[in-house]
C-alpha positions in Angstrom: 125.1 92.3 121.2 124.4 91.2 117.9 126.7 92.4 115.5 126.3 92.9 111.3 126.8 89.1 110.8 124.0 88.5 113.4 120.7 87.9 112.1 117.4 86.3 113.9 114.0 85.0 112.8 110.9 84.0 114.7 108.5 81.8 112.3 105.1 80.3 113.2 104.2 77.9 110.9 102.7 75.7 113.2 102.4 71.7 112.7 102.4 72.2 108.7 106.0 72.3 108.4 106.1 68.7 110.4 109.1 67.7 112.3 112.7 69.4 111.7 116.6 69.7 112.7 117.3 73.0 111.7 115.1 75.9 111.8 116.6 78.0 109.0 116.9 75.6 106.5 113.3 74.2 107.2 112.0 78.2 106.7 113.7 78.5 103.5 112.7 75.0 102.0 109.3 74.4 103.6 107.8 77.5 104.4 106.0 80.5 102.9 106.2 84.4 103.9 102.9 84.3 105.5 104.9 82.0 108.5 107.3 85.0 108.9 106.6 86.7 112.3 109.9 88.1 113.1 113.4 89.1 111.6 116.1 91.3 113.1 119.1 91.8 111.8 122.3 93.9 113.3 120.1 94.2 116.3 117.5 96.1 114.1 113.5 94.4 113.8 113.1 94.5 109.8 109.8 92.7 110.5 107.7 93.1 113.3 103.8 91.0 114.1 104.7 89.8 110.4 104.3 93.4 108.8 107.6 94.7 106.8 108.7 97.6 109.4 111.4 98.7 107.0 109.3 99.6 103.6 105.9 101.6 102.9 103.6 98.8 101.6 100.2 100.2 102.2 100.1 100.8 98.3 101.4 97.5 97.2 97.6 95.7 96.7 96.4 99.0 94.6 99.5 98.6 92.8 99.2 95.0 92.0 95.3 95.0 90.8 96.5 98.6 88.8 99.3 96.4 87.0 97.1 93.0 86.5 94.0 94.9 84.9 96.5 96.4 82.4 98.0 93.1 81.7 94.5 91.9 81.5 93.8 94.4 78.9 96.5 94.3 76.5 95.9 90.5 75.8 93.5 92.2 73.7 96.1 93.6 71.4 97.3 90.4 70.4 93.8 88.6 70.3 93.0 88.1 66.6 89.5 89.3 67.1 90.2 92.1 69.2 88.0 91.3 72.2 88.0 93.3 75.4 89.0 91.7 78.8 86.2 91.2 80.1 85.1 88.7 77.4 89.0 86.7 77.4 88.5 86.4 81.1 85.2 86.2 82.1 84.4 85.7 85.8 84.4 81.8 86.8 81.0 82.6 88.7 78.0 84.9 87.9 78.5 88.0 89.0 75.5 89.5 90.0 
């Protein structure tokens, strides 16, 4: 029976991380968040099937995109020519 001091993780990094002796240390030092598939803390599943179950993340992508656009637009204020963000940050490839 798990107690509050017990925690478990499950990671699926495949062969990308190479050999390891301590799975927790390897997870922290060599892996990224995409490899974490399950986290159980005090008997409660926090992450299942690589999805956070304790936080509503449904709008994170939209909020992050809005923040990026606001941040990029703010560069016009410090540009000596006051160029728009579209001119300061042109696309890497032509957009049709």
